Biopython code that builds the backbone (N, CA, C, O; Angstrom):
import numpy as np
from Bio.PDB.StructureBuilder import StructureBuilder

atoms = [
    (1, "MET", "N", (-74.499, 93.365, 72.818)),
    (1, "MET", "CA", (-75.788, 93.750, 72.254)),
    (1, "MET", "C", (-75.954, 95.249, 72.498)),
    (1, "MET", "O", (-75.648, 95.751, 73.580)),
    (2, "ASN", "N", (-76.440, 95.951, 71.487)),
    (2, "ASN", "CA", (-76.589, 97.384, 71.681)),
    (2, "ASN", "C", (-77.930, 97.724, 72.334)),
    (2, "ASN", "O", (-78.840, 96.896, 72.391)),
    (3, "GLU", "N", (-78.028, 98.936, 72.815)),
    (3, "GLU", "CA", (-79.203, 99.371, 73.577)),
    (3, "GLU", "C", (-80.484, 99.338, 72.739)),
    (3, "GLU", "O", (-81.545, 98.974, 73.246)),
    (4, "LEU", "N", (-80.393, 99.711, 71.477)),
    (4, "LEU", "CA", (-81.560, 99.692, 70.599)),
    (4, "LEU", "C", (-82.105, 98.275, 70.461)),
    (4, "LEU", "O", (-83.310, 98.053, 70.582)),
    (5, "ALA", "N", (-81.225, 97.326, 70.209)),
    (5, "ALA", "CA", (-81.644, 95.925, 70.084)),
    (5, "ALA", "C", (-82.277, 95.440, 71.383)),
    (5, "ALA", "O", (-83.297, 94.752, 71.351)),
    (6, "GLU", "N", (-81.693, 95.784, 72.511)),
    (6, "GLU", "CA", (-82.239, 95.368, 73.802)),
    (6, "GLU", "C", (-83.670, 95.877, 73.990)),
    (6, "GLU", "O", (-84.536, 95.143, 74.467)),
    (7, "GLN", "N", (-83.911, 97.125, 73.616)),
    (7, "GLN", "CA", (-85.255, 97.705, 73.751)),
    (7, "GLN", "C", (-86.266, 96.939, 72.907)),
    (7, "GLN", "O", (-87.354, 96.612, 73.382)),
    (8, "TYR", "N", (-85.918, 96.657, 71.678)),
    (8, "TYR", "CA", (-86.853, 95.963, 70.797)),
    (8, "TYR", "C", (-87.051, 94.507, 71.210)),
    (8, "TYR", "O", (-88.169, 93.995, 71.154)),
    (9, "LEU", "N", (-85.996, 93.849, 71.617)),
    (9, "LEU", "CA", (-86.134, 92.461, 72.078)),
    (9, "LEU", "C", (-87.016, 92.399, 73.319)),
    (9, "LEU", "O", (-87.793, 91.457, 73.476)),
    (10, "TYR", "N", (-86.908, 93.375, 74.190)),
    (10, "TYR", "CA", (-87.772, 93.441, 75.372)),
    (10, "TYR", "C", (-89.238, 93.547, 74.949)),
    (10, "TYR", "O", (-90.098, 92.862, 75.500)),
    (11, "GLN", "N", (-89.516, 94.406, 73.971)),
    (11, "GLN", "CA", (-90.891, 94.568, 73.470)),
    (11, "GLN", "C", (-91.411, 93.277, 72.855)),
    (11, "GLN", "O", (-92.565, 92.908, 73.075)),
    (12, "ILE", "N", (-90.584, 92.595, 72.098)),
    (12, "ILE", "CA", (-90.986, 91.329, 71.477)),
    (12, "ILE", "C", (-91.340, 90.310, 72.552)),
    (12, "ILE", "O", (-92.381, 89.657, 72.477)),
    (13, "LYS", "N", (-90.475, 90.175, 73.549)),
    (13, "LYS", "CA", (-90.685, 89.183, 74.605)),
    (13, "LYS", "C", (-91.938, 89.475, 75.428)),
    (13, "LYS", "O", (-92.562, 88.552, 75.952)),
    (14, "LYS", "N", (-92.311, 90.753, 75.548)),
    (14, "LYS", "CA", (-93.510, 91.113, 76.308)),
    (14, "LYS", "C", (-94.783, 90.587, 75.667)),
    (14, "LYS", "O", (-95.720, 90.212, 76.372)),
    (15, "VAL", "N", (-94.829, 90.554, 74.351)),
    (15, "VAL", "CA", (-96.085, 90.210, 73.675)),
    (15, "VAL", "C", (-96.041, 88.890, 72.892)),
    (15, "VAL", "O", (-97.081, 88.395, 72.458)),
    (16, "PHE", "N", (-94.875, 88.333, 72.715)),
    (16, "PHE", "CA", (-94.741, 87.149, 71.884)),
    (16, "PHE", "C", (-93.900, 86.120, 72.623)),
    (16, "PHE", "O", (-92.694, 86.314, 72.773)),
    (17, "PRO", "N", (-94.502, 85.036, 73.085)),
    (17, "PRO", "CA", (-93.757, 84.040, 73.865)),
    (17, "PRO", "C", (-92.815, 83.224, 72.964)),
    (17, "PRO", "O", (-93.203, 82.197, 72.407)),
    (18, "LEU", "N", (-91.620, 83.686, 72.840)),
    (18, "LEU", "CA", (-90.669, 83.095, 71.913)),
    (18, "LEU", "C", (-89.301, 83.039, 72.572)),
    (18, "LEU", "O", (-88.828, 84.038, 73.115)),
    (19, "GLU", "N", (-88.672, 81.884, 72.526)),
    (19, "GLU", "CA", (-87.293, 81.787, 73.005)),
    (19, "GLU", "C", (-86.381, 82.330, 71.917)),
    (19, "GLU", "O", (-86.368, 81.820, 70.796)),
    (20, "ILE", "N", (-85.634, 83.345, 72.243)),
    (20, "ILE", "CA", (-84.781, 83.999, 71.259)),
    (20, "ILE", "C", (-83.363, 83.458, 71.394)),
    (20, "ILE", "O", (-82.656, 83.741, 72.361)),
    (21, "ASP", "N", (-82.968, 82.668, 70.390)),
    (21, "ASP", "CA", (-81.627, 82.088, 70.374)),
    (21, "ASP", "C", (-80.643, 82.973, 69.615)),
    (21, "ASP", "O", (-79.461, 83.044, 69.951)),
    (22, "ALA", "N", (-81.152, 83.640, 68.592)),
    (22, "ALA", "CA", (-80.303, 84.497, 67.770)),
    (22, "ALA", "C", (-81.164, 85.595, 67.159)),
    (22, "ALA", "O", (-82.362, 85.412, 66.941)),
    (23, "PHE", "N", (-80.544, 86.730, 66.888)),
    (23, "PHE", "CA", (-81.279, 87.815, 66.240)),
    (23, "PHE", "C", (-80.316, 88.651, 65.402)),
    (23, "PHE", "O", (-79.107, 88.676, 65.631)),
    (24, "ILE", "N", (-80.898, 89.327, 64.434)),
    (24, "ILE", "CA", (-80.161, 90.290, 63.618)),
    (24, "ILE", "C", (-80.962, 91.581, 63.627)),
    (24, "ILE", "O", (-82.167, 91.569, 63.373)),
    (25, "LEU", "N", (-80.312, 92.676, 63.915)),
    (25, "LEU", "CA", (-80.932, 93.994, 63.898)),
    (25, "LEU", "C", (-80.712, 94.605, 62.525)),
    (25, "LEU", "O", (-79.570, 94.795, 62.106)),
    (26, "HIS", "N", (-81.797, 94.917, 61.821)),
    (26, "HIS", "CA", (-81.737, 95.592, 60.520)),
    (26, "HIS", "C", (-82.211, 97.022, 60.764)),
    (26, "HIS", "O", (-83.413, 97.276, 60.849)),
    (27, "ASP", "N", (-81.269, 97.951, 60.877)),
    (27, "ASP", "CA", (-81.655, 99.318, 61.227)),
    (27, "ASP", "C", (-81.257, 100.349, 60.175)),
    (27, "ASP", "O", (-81.077, 101.526, 60.487)),
    (28, "SER", "N", (-81.121, 99.906, 58.938)),
    (28, "SER", "CA", (-80.717, 100.829, 57.882)),
    (28, "SER", "C", (-81.897, 101.442, 57.136)),
    (28, "SER", "O", (-81.700, 102.337, 56.315)),
    (29, "GLY", "N", (-83.122, 100.982, 57.403)),
    (29, "GLY", "CA", (-84.290, 101.519, 56.711)),
    (29, "GLY", "C", (-84.689, 102.883, 57.234)),
    (29, "GLY", "O", (-84.391, 103.225, 58.379)),
    (30, "ASP", "N", (-85.356, 103.658, 56.407)),
    (30, "ASP", "CA", (-85.797, 104.993, 56.803)),
    (30, "ASP", "C", (-87.047, 104.957, 57.678)),
    (30, "ASP", "O", (-87.200, 105.787, 58.574)),
    (31, "ASP", "N", (-87.937, 104.008, 57.424)),
    (31, "ASP", "CA", (-89.238, 104.010, 58.088)),
    (31, "ASP", "C", (-89.357, 103.025, 59.242)),
    (31, "ASP", "O", (-90.076, 103.289, 60.206)),
    (32, "PHE", "N", (-88.670, 101.904, 59.162)),
    (32, "PHE", "CA", (-88.812, 100.861, 60.171)),
    (32, "PHE", "C", (-87.457, 100.294, 60.582)),
    (32, "PHE", "O", (-86.509, 100.275, 59.797)),
    (33, "VAL", "N", (-87.388, 99.838, 61.816)),
    (33, "VAL", "CA", (-86.297, 98.996, 62.297)),
    (33, "VAL", "C", (-86.859, 97.586, 62.295)),
    (33, "VAL", "O", (-87.992, 97.367, 62.724)),
    (34, "VAL", "N", (-86.082, 96.635, 61.820)),
    (34, "VAL", "CA", (-86.532, 95.243, 61.751)),
    (34, "VAL", "C", (-85.606, 94.383, 62.594)),
    (34, "VAL", "O", (-84.383, 94.503, 62.523)),
    (35, "ILE", "N", (-86.208, 93.516, 63.391)),
    (35, "ILE", "CA", (-85.452, 92.535, 64.155)),
    (35, "ILE", "C", (-85.790, 91.159, 63.580)),
    (35, "ILE", "O", (-86.948, 90.743, 63.587)),
    (36, "GLU", "N", (-84.787, 90.470, 63.093)),
    (36, "GLU", "CA", (-84.947, 89.102, 62.596)),
    (36, "GLU", "C", (-84.580, 88.156, 63.743)),
    (36, "GLU", "O", (-83.467, 88.213, 64.266)),
    (37, "VAL", "N", (-85.510, 87.292, 64.130)),
    (37, "VAL", "CA", (-85.315, 86.417, 65.284)),
    (37, "VAL", "C", (-85.267, 84.959, 64.842)),
    (37, "VAL", "O", (-86.152, 84.480, 64.134)),
    (38, "ASN", "N", (-84.226, 84.271, 65.268)),
    (38, "ASN", "CA", (-84.057, 82.836, 65.027)),
    (38, "ASN", "C", (-84.165, 82.456, 63.551)),
    (38, "ASN", "O", (-84.575, 81.340, 63.231)),
    (39, "GLN", "N", (-83.816, 83.338, 62.682)),
    (39, "GLN", "CA", (-83.887, 83.114, 61.235)),
    (39, "GLN", "C", (-85.279, 82.680, 60.777)),
    (39, "GLN", "O", (-85.423, 82.053, 59.727)),
    (40, "SER", "N", (-86.318, 83.020, 61.579)),
    (40, "SER", "CA", (-87.678, 82.593, 61.252)),
    (40, "SER", "C", (-88.716, 83.701, 61.358)),
    (40, "SER", "O", (-89.718, 83.681, 60.644)),
    (41, "TRP", "N", (-88.489, 84.651, 62.227)),
    (41, "TRP", "CA", (-89.488, 85.679, 62.507)),
    (41, "TRP", "C", (-88.913, 87.063, 62.230)),
    (41, "TRP", "O", (-87.743, 87.333, 62.500)),
    (42, "MET", "N", (-89.767, 87.938, 61.681)),
    (42, "MET", "CA", (-89.385, 89.325, 61.436)),
    (42, "MET", "C", (-90.349, 90.220, 62.211)),
    (42, "MET", "O", (-91.565, 90.054, 62.118)),
    (43, "PHE", "N", (-89.814, 91.154, 62.965)),
    (43, "PHE", "CA", (-90.613, 92.107, 63.730)),
    (43, "PHE", "C", (-90.230, 93.509, 63.286)),
    (43, "PHE", "O", (-89.052, 93.864, 63.265)),
    (44, "ARG", "N", (-91.239, 94.308, 62.928)),
    (44, "ARG", "CA", (-90.991, 95.671, 62.449)),
    (44, "ARG", "C", (-91.435, 96.675, 63.501)),
    (44, "ARG", "O", (-92.467, 96.508, 64.151)),
    (45, "PHE", "N", (-90.639, 97.712, 63.652)),
    (45, "PHE", "CA", (-90.945, 98.787, 64.583)),
    (45, "PHE", "C", (-90.803, 100.113, 63.846)),
    (45, "PHE", "O", (-89.747, 100.394, 63.279)),
    (46, "PRO", "N", (-91.858, 100.936, 63.847)),
    (46, "PRO", "CA", (-91.788, 102.211, 63.136)),
    (46, "PRO", "C", (-90.791, 103.167, 63.794)),
    (46, "PRO", "O", (-90.653, 103.202, 65.017)),
    (47, "ARG", "N", (-90.107, 103.932, 62.963)),
    (47, "ARG", "CA", (-89.103, 104.885, 63.453)),
    (47, "ARG", "C", (-89.716, 106.229, 63.843)),
    (47, "ARG", "O", (-89.226, 106.888, 64.760)),
    (48, "GLN", "N", (-90.770, 106.636, 63.163)),
    (48, "GLN", "CA", (-91.309, 107.981, 63.366)),
    (48, "GLN", "C", (-92.833, 107.958, 63.268)),
    (48, "GLN", "O", (-93.422, 106.939, 62.907)),
    (49, "GLU", "N", (-93.456, 109.069, 63.589)),
    (49, "GLU", "CA", (-94.918, 109.143, 63.639)),
    (49, "GLU", "C", (-95.543, 108.813, 62.284)),
    (49, "GLU", "O", (-96.547, 108.103, 62.227)),
    (50, "PHE", "N", (-94.968, 109.315, 61.199)),
    (50, "PHE", "CA", (-95.504, 109.013, 59.872)),
    (50, "PHE", "C", (-95.536, 107.505, 59.636)),
    (50, "PHE", "O", (-96.504, 106.972, 59.093)),
    (51, "SER", "N", (-94.477, 106.829, 60.045)),
    (51, "SER", "CA", (-94.408, 105.372, 59.864)),
    (51, "SER", "C", (-95.442, 104.665, 60.719)),
    (51, "SER", "O", (-95.992, 103.644, 60.306)),
    (52, "ARG", "N", (-95.716, 105.197, 61.911)),
    (52, "ARG", "CA", (-96.750, 104.611, 62.779)),
    (52, "ARG", "C", (-98.118, 104.685, 62.109)),
    (52, "ARG", "O", (-98.894, 103.731, 62.158)),
    (53, "LYS", "N", (-98.407, 105.822, 61.486)),
    (53, "LYS", "CA", (-99.688, 105.989, 60.805)),
    (53, "LYS", "C", (-99.782, 105.062, 59.596)),
    (53, "LYS", "O", (-100.824, 104.451, 59.359)),
    (54, "ALA", "N", (-98.707, 104.959, 58.840)),
    (54, "ALA", "CA", (-98.702, 104.061, 57.676)),
    (54, "ALA", "C", (-98.875, 102.610, 58.125)),
    (54, "ALA", "O", (-99.548, 101.825, 57.457)),
    (55, "PHE", "N", (-98.270, 102.261, 59.250)),
    (55, "PHE", "CA", (-98.381, 100.916, 59.801)),
    (55, "PHE", "C", (-99.828, 100.620, 60.192)),
    (55, "PHE", "O", (-100.313, 99.509, 59.978)),
    (56, "ALA", "N", (-100.513, 101.602, 60.760)),
    (56, "ALA", "CA", (-101.923, 101.432, 61.129)),
    (56, "ALA", "C", (-102.776, 101.183, 59.885)),
    (56, "ALA", "O", (-103.669, 100.335, 59.909)),
    (57, "VAL", "N", (-102.515, 101.901, 58.820)),
    (57, "VAL", "CA", (-103.237, 101.698, 57.559)),
    (57, "VAL", "C", (-102.958, 100.296, 57.018)),
    (57, "VAL", "O", (-103.873, 99.621, 56.546)),
    (58, "GLU", "N", (-101.721, 99.864, 57.084)),
    (58, "GLU", "CA", (-101.354, 98.526, 56.616)),
    (58, "GLU", "C", (-102.060, 97.440, 57.420)),
    (58, "GLU", "O", (-102.538, 96.459, 56.852)),
    (59, "LYS", "N", (-102.128, 97.610, 58.729)),
    (59, "LYS", "CA", (-102.822, 96.630, 59.568)),
    (59, "LYS", "C", (-104.299, 96.541, 59.206)),
    (59, "LYS", "O", (-104.861, 95.447, 59.169)),
    (60, "THR", "N", (-104.932, 97.680, 58.939)),
    (60, "THR", "CA", (-106.335, 97.691, 58.541)),
    (60, "THR", "C", (-106.516, 96.976, 57.212)),
    (60, "THR", "O", (-107.425, 96.161, 57.053)),
    (61, "PHE", "N", (-105.644, 97.286, 56.258)),
    (61, "PHE", "CA", (-105.718, 96.634, 54.958)),
    (61, "PHE", "C", (-105.580, 95.119, 55.102)),
    (61, "PHE", "O", (-106.375, 94.360, 54.548)),
    (62, "LEU", "N", (-104.569, 94.689, 55.847)),
    (62, "LEU", "CA", (-104.335, 93.243, 55.985)),
    (62, "LEU", "C", (-105.478, 92.528, 56.662)),
    (62, "LEU", "O", (-105.803, 91.398, 56.295)),
    (63, "SER", "N", (-106.097, 93.161, 57.643)),
    (63, "SER", "CA", (-107.235, 92.508, 58.316)),
    (63, "SER", "C", (-108.418, 92.385, 57.371)),
    (63, "SER", "O", (-109.186, 91.428, 57.469)),
    (64, "ARG", "N", (-108.580, 93.331, 56.462)),
    (64, "ARG", "CA", (-109.678, 93.252, 55.491)),
    (64, "ARG", "C", (-109.349, 92.304, 54.338)),
    (64, "ARG", "O", (-110.244, 91.663, 53.787)),
    (65, "PHE", "N", (-108.104, 92.216, 53.982)),
    (65, "PHE", "CA", (-107.655, 91.383, 52.875)),
    (65, "PHE", "C", (-107.593, 89.909, 53.273)),
    (65, "PHE", "O", (-107.808, 89.034, 52.435)),
    (66, "ASN", "N", (-107.307, 89.635, 54.511)),
    (66, "ASN", "CA", (-107.117, 88.268, 55.003)),
    (66, "ASN", "C", (-108.271, 87.323, 54.642)),
    (66, "ASN", "O", (-108.009, 86.219, 54.166)),
    (67, "PRO", "N", (-109.526, 87.708, 54.848)),
    (67, "PRO", "CA", (-110.621, 86.758, 54.547)),
    (67, "PRO", "C", (-110.725, 86.357, 53.063)),
    (67, "PRO", "O", (-111.276, 85.305, 52.740)),
    (68, "ILE", "N", (-110.199, 87.195, 52.177)),
    (68, "ILE", "CA", (-110.333, 86.871, 50.747)),
    (68, "ILE", "C", (-109.030, 86.347, 50.140)),
    (68, "ILE", "O", (-108.985, 86.011, 48.957)),
    (69, "SER", "N", (-107.993, 86.281, 50.934)),
    (69, "SER", "CA", (-106.716, 85.819, 50.368)),
    (69, "SER", "C", (-106.534, 84.318, 50.540)),
    (69, "SER", "O", (-105.516, 83.767, 50.120)),
]
sb = StructureBuilder()
sb.init_structure("model")
sb.init_model(0)
sb.init_chain("A")
sb.init_seg("    ")
for serial, (resi, resn, name, xyz) in enumerate(atoms, 1):
    if name == "N":
        sb.init_residue(resn, " ", resi, " ")
    sb.init_atom(name, np.array(xyz, "f"), 0.0, 1.0, " ", f" {name:<3s}", serial, name[0])
structure = sb.get_structure()
């Protein structure tokens, strides 16, 4: 397992109680690194400050959109 994957898996385990049997690291994107866990869960991590800000906007949108979807 590479160091990048270890860092992200550690972050996932800290906040999400999930037994991780298998994972795939998708690190070819420009804005986010994605960890696919157990072929069921996707976790995104922003690569840079711009992506962090865009992620914050997306979270706000989704929280407002959720009640009407």
